[in-house]
C-alpha positions in Angstrom: -26.0 193.6 -1.6 -28.0 190.4 -1.8 -29.1 189.3 1.7 -30.6 185.9 2.4 -32.4 185.4 5.7 -32.8 181.8 6.8 -35.4 181.0 9.5 -39.0 181.6 10.4 -39.9 185.3 10.0 -40.8 186.3 13.5 -41.3 189.9 14.3 -37.6 190.5 15.1 -36.5 189.0 11.8 -39.1 191.0 9.9 -37.6 194.1 11.5 -34.1 193.1 10.5 -35.2 192.5 7.0 -36.8 196.0 6.7 -33.7 197.6 8.2 -31.5 195.8 5.6 -33.9 196.8 2.7 -33.8 200.4 3.9 -30.0 200.2 3.7 -30.2 199.1 0.0 -30.1 195.4 0.4 -32.1 193.0 -1.8 -33.6 190.6 0.8 -34.7 187.0 0.1 -36.2 184.7 2.7 -35.9 180.9 3.2 -37.7 178.9 5.9 -35.0 176.4 6.5 -31.5 175.1 5.6 -32.5 173.2 2.5 -34.5 176.0 1.0 -31.6 178.4 1.9 -29.2 176.2 0.0 -31.5 176.1 -3.0 -31.7 179.9 -3.1 -27.9 180.2 -3.0 -27.5 177.6 -5.7 -30.1 179.3 -8.0 -29.3 183.0 -7.3 -26.1 183.3 -5.3 -25.8 185.8 -2.4 -23.5 188.2 -0.6 -24.6 187.5 3.0 -26.7 185.0 4.9 -28.4 185.8 8.3 -29.5 182.5 9.9 -31.5 181.9 13.1 -29.2 180.6 15.9 -31.7 177.8 16.6 -31.0 176.2 13.3 -28.1 173.8 12.6 -25.5 176.3 11.6 -22.7 173.8 11.5 -24.6 171.7 9.0 -25.4 174.8 6.9 -21.9 176.1 6.9 -20.5 172.6 6.1 -23.0 172.3 3.2 -21.8 175.6 1.8 -18.2 174.4 2.0 -19.0 171.1 0.3 -20.6 173.0 -2.6 -17.9 175.6 -2.7 -20.3 178.4 -2.0 -18.3 181.1 -0.2 -21.1 183.4 1.1 -20.4 184.6 4.6 -22.9 183.6 7.4 -24.0 185.7 10.3 -26.1 184.2 13.1 -28.9 186.0 14.8 -31.3 185.3 17.7 -33.3 186.7 20.6 -31.3 184.9 23.2 -28.8 187.0 25.2 -26.9 183.8 26.2 -23.2 184.3 25.4 -22.8 180.5 25.0 -25.3 180.5 22.1 -23.3 183.3 20.4 -20.0 181.5 20.9 -21.4 178.2 19.7 -22.7 179.9 16.5 -19.3 181.4 15.8 -17.5 178.1 16.5 -20.0 176.4 14.1 -18.7 178.8 11.3 -20.8 182.0 11.6 -18.7 185.2 11.1 -20.7 187.2 13.7 -23.7 187.1 16.0 -26.4 189.7 16.0 -28.8 189.9 18.9 -32.5 190.5 18.2 -34.4 192.8 18.3 -31.9 194.2 15.8 -30.0 197.4 16.3 -30.2 199.4 13.0 -26.6 200.6 13.3 -25.3 197.0 13.9 -27.2 195.8 10.8 -25.8 198.7 8.8 -22.3 198.0 10.1 -22.5 194.3 9.1 -23.8 195.1 5.6 -21.0 197.7 5.2 -18.3 195.3 6.4 -19.4 192.7 3.9 -19.7 195.2 1.1 -16.2 196.5 1.8 -15.0 192.9 2.3 -12.3 194.1 4.7 -10.0 194.8 1.9 -9.1 198.5 1.9 -7.0 199.7 -1.0 -4.0 201.7 0.4 -1.2 203.2 -1.6 1.1 206.2 -1.6 4.1 205.4 -3.9 4.2 207.3 -7.3 4.7 204.0 -9.1 1.4 202.6 -7.6 -0.3 206.0 -8.2 0.2 205.6 -12.0 -1.4 202.1 -11.9 -4.4 203.3 -9.8 -4.9 206.4 -12.0 -5.1 204.1 -15.1 -7.4 201.7 -13.3 -9.8 204.5 -12.3 -9.7 205.9 -15.8 -11.0 202.7 -17.4 -13.2 201.6 -14.5 -16.5 202.8 -15.9 -16.0 201.0 -19.2 -16.9 197.4 -19.8 -13.5 196.5 -21.2 -11.8 193.3 -20.0 -8.8 194.0 -17.9 -5.7 191.8 -17.3 -4.0 192.5 -13.9 -0.5 191.0 -13.5 2.1 191.0 -10.7 3.9 188.8 -8.3 2.0 186.7 -5.8 0.8 188.9 -2.9 1.0 192.3 -4.6 -2.8 192.9 -4.3 -4.2 191.9 -7.7 -7.6 191.0 -6.4 -7.7 194.1 -4.2 -7.1 196.3 -7.4 -9.8 194.3 -9.2 -12.3 195.1 -6.5 -11.2 198.7 -6.7 -12.0 198.7 -10.4 -15.4 197.2 -9.8 -16.2 199.6 -7.0 -15.7 202.5 -9.4 -17.5 201.0 -12.3 -21.1 201.3 -13.5 -21.6 197.8 -12.1 -20.6 198.7 -8.5 -24.1 198.0 -7.1 -24.1 194.5 -8.7 -22.2 191.4 -7.6 -18.4 191.0 -7.6 -17.6 187.3 -7.9 -14.1 185.9 -7.7 -12.9 182.4 -8.9 -9.4 181.1 -8.1 -8.6 179.0 -11.1 -5.5 177.6 -9.4 -7.4 176.4 -6.3 -10.1 174.3 -8.1 -9.2 171.0 -9.7 -9.4 170.9 -13.5 -12.2 168.3 -13.4 -14.4 170.6 -11.3 -13.6 174.1 -12.7 -16.0 173.8 -15.6 -19.0 173.3 -13.4 -17.8 175.9 -11.0 -17.7 178.5 -13.8 -20.7 177.5 -15.9 -22.9 175.6 -13.4 -24.5 172.2 -14.0 -27.9 170.6 -14.4 -29.3 168.0 -12.0 -27.9 164.6 -13.0 -25.2 166.1 -15.2 -22.7 163.8 -13.4 -22.6 161.6 -10.3 -23.1 163.8 -7.3 -25.0 166.5 -9.2 -28.1 166.2 -6.9 -29.6 169.6 -8.0 -29.2 172.3 -10.6 -26.5 174.8 -9.5 -25.8 178.1 -11.2 -22.1 178.8 -11.9 -20.0 181.8 -11.2 -20.9 183.4 -14.6 -24.6 183.4 -13.7 -23.9 184.5 -10.1 -22.0 187.5 -11.4 -24.7 188.5 -13.9 -25.0 192.2 -14.2 -21.7 192.6 -12.3 -18.1 191.7 -12.5 -16.4 188.3 -12.7 -12.8 188.0 -11.6 -10.8 185.0 -12.9 -7.9 184.8 -10.5 -4.7 183.1 -11.7 -6.2 182.4 -15.1 -2.9 181.1 -16.4 -3.7 177.9 -14.5 -6.8 177.1 -16.6 -6.6 174.1 -18.9 -6.5 174.9 -22.6 -9.6 172.9 -23.3 -11.6 175.0 -20.9 -10.1 178.2 -22.3 -11.9 177.6 -25.6 -15.3 177.5 -23.7 -14.3 180.6 -21.8 -13.5 182.4 -25.0 -17.0 181.6 -26.4 -18.6 183.0 -23.2 -16.6 186.2 -23.6 -17.3 186.7 -27.3 -21.0 185.7 -27.3 -22.0 186.5 -23.7 -23.7 183.1 -23.4 -22.7 180.0 -21.4 -23.7 176.4 -21.4 -24.3 174.6 -18.1 -22.7 171.2 -17.8 -25.4 168.8 -18.9 -27.6 171.7 -20.1 -29.5 171.7 -23.4 -29.9 175.5 -23.9 -27.4 178.4 -23.8 -27.8 180.9 -21.0 -27.3 184.6 -21.6 -25.1 186.5 -19.2 -24.2 190.2 -18.8 -20.8 190.5 -17.1 -17.5 192.3 -17.1 -14.5 190.0 -16.9 -11.3 190.9 -15.1 -8.4 188.4 -14.9 -5.2 188.1 -12.9 -2.0 186.2 -13.4 1.4 186.1 -11.7 2.9 184.7 -14.9 3.7 186.5 -18.2 0.8 185.4 -20.4 2.6 186.4 -23.5 5.2 183.8 -22.7 2.5 181.2 -21.9 1.1 181.9 -25.4 4.5 181.1 -27.0 4.7 177.9 -25.0 1.2 176.8 -26.2 -0.3 176.6 -22.7 -2.5 179.7 -23.2 -4.7 180.5 -26.2 -3.5 183.5 -28.1 -7.1 184.6 -29.0 -8.2 184.5 -25.4 -5.1 186.4 -24.3 -6.0 189.3 -26.7 -9.7 189.1 -25.6 -8.7 189.6 -21.9 -5.8 192.0 -22.5 -7.8 195.0 -23.6 -6.3 196.9 -20.7 -3.2 195.7 -18.9 -2.5 196.8 -15.3 0.8 195.6 -13.9 1.2 196.0 -10.1 4.8 196.6 -9.0 6.3 194.4 -6.4 6.3 195.9 -2.9 10.1 196.4 -3.0 9.5 198.5 -6.1 7.2 200.9 -4.3 9.0 201.8 -1.0 6.7 204.6 0.0 3.8 202.1 0.3 5.6 199.9 2.9 5.1 202.1 6.0 1.7 203.3 4.7 0.5 199.7 4.5 2.2 198.8 7.8 0.4 201.6 9.6 -2.9 200.6 8.0 -2.5 196.9 9.1 -1.4 197.8 12.6 -4.6 199.9 13.1 -6.8 197.3 11.5 -5.6 194.3 13.6 -5.4 196.2 16.8 -9.1 197.2 16.4 -10.1 193.7 15.3 -8.5 192.2 18.4 -9.5 194.9 20.9 -5.9 196.0 21.5 -4.5 199.6 21.6 -3.2 201.0 18.4 0.6 201.1 18.7 3.1 202.7 16.3 6.2 200.8 15.2 9.3 201.6 17.1 12.3 203.2 15.3 14.1 199.8 15.2 11.0 197.9 14.0 10.5 200.6 11.3 14.1 200.1 10.1 13.5 196.3 9.8 10.3 196.7 7.9 11.6 199.3 5.5 14.8 197.3 4.7 13.0 194.0 4.1 12.8 192.8 0.4 9.2 191.5 1.1 9.4 188.6 -1.3 5.8 187.7 -0.3 4.8 191.3 -1.0 1.8 192.9 0.7 0.5 189.5 1.9 3.7 188.9 3.8 3.7 192.4 5.2 0.1 192.0 6.4 0.8 188.7 8.1 4.0 190.1 9.7 2.2 193.2 11.1 -0.8 191.1 12.2 1.5 188.8 14.3 3.4 191.9 15.6 0.2 193.5 16.9 -0.6 190.3 18.8 3.0 189.9 20.2 3.7 193.6 21.0 3.8 194.9 24.6 4.4 198.4 25.9 3.7 201.6 24.0 5.2 200.6 20.7 5.5 197.6 18.4 9.1 196.6 19.0 11.8 195.0 16.9 11.3 191.6 18.5 7.6 191.5 17.5 8.3 191.9 13.8 10.8 189.0 13.6 9.7 185.7 12.0 8.3 183.0 14.4 11.7 181.3 14.1 13.4 184.5 15.3 15.0 185.3 11.9 15.0 188.7 10.2 11.8 189.3 8.2 12.1 188.8 4.4 15.4 187.0 4.8 16.9 186.3 1.3 16.6 182.6 0.5 18.1 181.2 -2.7 16.4 178.7 -4.9 18.4 175.8 -3.5 17.8 176.7 0.1 14.1 177.2 -0.6 13.8 173.8 -2.3 15.6 172.2 0.6 13.2 173.8 3.1 10.1 172.6 1.1 11.5 169.1 0.8 12.4 169.0 4.5 8.9 170.2 5.5 7.2 167.6 3.2 9.4 164.8 4.6 8.7 165.7 8.2 5.0 165.2 7.4 5.5 161.7 5.9 8.2 160.2 8.1 6.8 157.3 10.2 3.9 156.6 7.8 3.6 153.7 5.4 3.1 154.2 1.6 -0.3 152.5 2.0 -1.3 155.0 4.6 -0.3 158.0 2.5 -2.0 156.5 -0.6 -5.2 155.9 1.4 -5.3 159.5 2.7 -4.7 160.9 -0.7 -7.4 158.9 -2.3 -10.0 159.6 0.4 -9.2 163.3 0.5 -9.5 163.6 -3.2 -12.8 161.8 -3.2 -14.1 164.2 -0.5 -13.0 167.1 -2.6 -15.0 165.7 -5.5 -18.1 165.2 -3.3 -17.9 161.4 -3.8 -17.7 161.6 -7.6 -15.6 158.5 -8.5 -15.0 159.5 -12.1 -13.7 163.0 -11.3 -11.6 161.7 -8.4 -10.0 159.0 -10.7 -9.1 161.7 -13.2 -7.5 163.9 -10.6 -5.5 161.0 -9.2 -4.4 159.7 -12.6 -5.7 156.2 -12.1 -8.5 154.2 -13.7 -12.0 154.1 -12.3 -11.6 150.4 -11.8 -8.4 150.8 -9.7 -10.2 153.5 -7.6 -13.2 151.2 -7.0 -10.9 148.3 -6.0 -9.1 150.6 -3.5 -12.4 151.9 -2.1 -13.7 148.4 -1.7 -10.6 147.5 0.3 -11.2 150.5 2.6 -14.8 149.7 3.2 -13.9 146.1 4.0 -11.5 147.4 6.6 -14.2 149.5 8.2 -12.9 152.8 6.8 -15.5 155.4 5.9 -15.8 156.3 2.2 -17.6 159.3 0.7 -20.9 158.5 -1.0 -21.8 160.3 -4.2 -22.9 163.9 -3.4 -21.3 163.9 0.0 -18.1 163.7 2.0 -17.0 161.5 4.9 -18.7 162.5 8.2 -15.4 163.0 9.9 -14.1 165.2 7.0 -17.3 167.4 7.1 -16.6 168.5 10.7 -12.9 168.2 10.8 
């Protein structure tokens, strides 16, 4: 556990630091927000404790802009409830009053370490997968985890890490499908200051952040073939090159990868490198769909009902007989993720001594997991997209797309143009038009002020 404390080390914070170290945390200190950001860029971190008097919203926004996903907890000597609420509204996950309670510090550290993702199973088909996962966990072999979306691939990856020889070291996850192609290279390998417009400081990538631990490449099938070759070198030689760097950097990591596609088929199509496939697929763990492991359904439903009742300060209620029948008969096309969302909503809607049938229906009042064919699903998606566009001009939609993409690229014109599929000249002309019209445009290294807080 790597804990960063941001703020002046008064007696209360010194005490909190000592408690955390006694609980096994490696503690680093930063006086203010800029120094704290520099520490996270250079070393990464698992948790930040920040003084409530600092500008927490600016700090959390800066983390989001740089795609640093470290959770933030506010702390302060004030007992003012408004200060705690304001800190959480600004983006803090929790508020810890000072002087610190050792048990509260321990609970927060434990919650972050567990990451709130308990691994629950009962079905024999899942038991076989878990048994194999635990058998190979202590090796350094690369593992490919496949299964439908929502089956729990990342949860299984964390389970492997927790039982490995690297369990005390970082577990770092990268969603290859959620990061634009133009940004994924610097996300993985880091960059040097000035490597491209907007690179205002050196930043370590996920490979270096995971050094000594485990790196999960989530949905790796979405990675561009060009970047796959650089990834292959990193896996073979255990060295990486930062974008704009002049010297290779050694890394010691174990790589796990997930995919909801059949990578062997992607290799045949030419969209995935065969040599990388074999490098990753030393051990293959396939997670069955939830409908293929029926004994897990109620086990998971009970777990989620307890989890969300406790999280929301509500009594733990069992599912009624009718609700149980609905849950067990559903095909769960969204798998465990859909089940979790359904039970979470049911916990909030339920009244009385049990979670009734009406609480587990969809928000539209339909049966959960209702079978929808490809044509119906496509029609629903098209209708939803159309509803969001009706009444707007093409110019309005184009402007929002350009400005949102530029925000995502932190004002980097070249990267934004590549993502949009237009020339840099066309992009600049559009931006000049917006500026002339009094519309805010992200400067290099930043986002629009409205976007930062919206």
